N, C-alpha and C positions, 0 to 999 in steps of 0.2 A: 767453320766447317758446318754446312747444313745437311740435315738428314731428315727423313720422314719417320715420325713415330707411329704407333699402332692406330691412332685416330686420323692419320693422314694430314696432320698439321706440321708445317715446317718449323723446326726449332733450330736454334743456333748453339753450337757448343763452343765454349771458350776454354783456352788452355792458360792457366795461371802459372807464371814462372816466378819463383822466388829464390833468393840467394843473397850472398854478400859480394859486394864489388871488390875489385882489386884495390881501390883507394881506401875503402873501409878497412880491409885487412891490413894494409900498410899503416894506416892511422892507429889501429889497435896495437900493432907490433911496435911502433914508435912510442906509443904511450906506455906500454909495458916496459920497454927498454929504459925509458926516462924514469919511471917510478922505481925500478930496481937499481938504478944508478949505473947501468951499463954505458949509457950515453949521457953527455953533459951539455946537450943542446938547449937553446932557449925554447920556451913553449911555442913561440911563433913558428919555429921550424918543425917541432914535433907535430903540431896540428896542420902543417902545410898540405898533407894529402886531402884535407877537408876543404881548405879555403882556396887553394890554387885552381882547382877545376871551376869553382864558383866564379873566381876572378876572371878566368878565361871566357866563360860564357857571358858575363857582364861586359867585358871588353868587346866581344863580338857583337853583342846587341847594340852597344853604343856606336860602334863603327857602322853597322848596318843602318841604324837610324840617322846617323850623320850623312851617309851616302844617299839614303832616301830623301833627306831634306835637300841635299845638293841637286839631285835629279829633278825634284819638284821645282826648285828655284830656277834652274837653267832651262827647263823645257815647258814652263807655263807662260 
């Protein structure tokens, strides 16, 4: 959002949003449940809220790169 200050110079205001995401809350919950003995899951699944979104993003990047390479190969 831009506005004029007293010296008639344009400045830009920024809004900073901070907070904890759903996957972070879920990971903290699973870790707490694992450490207190409520669940008996392997650590792979306890930490899955952290690594599954990363794996999905990496898979999408790989698919998009492969698609881009195919487009370049067939249309050049």
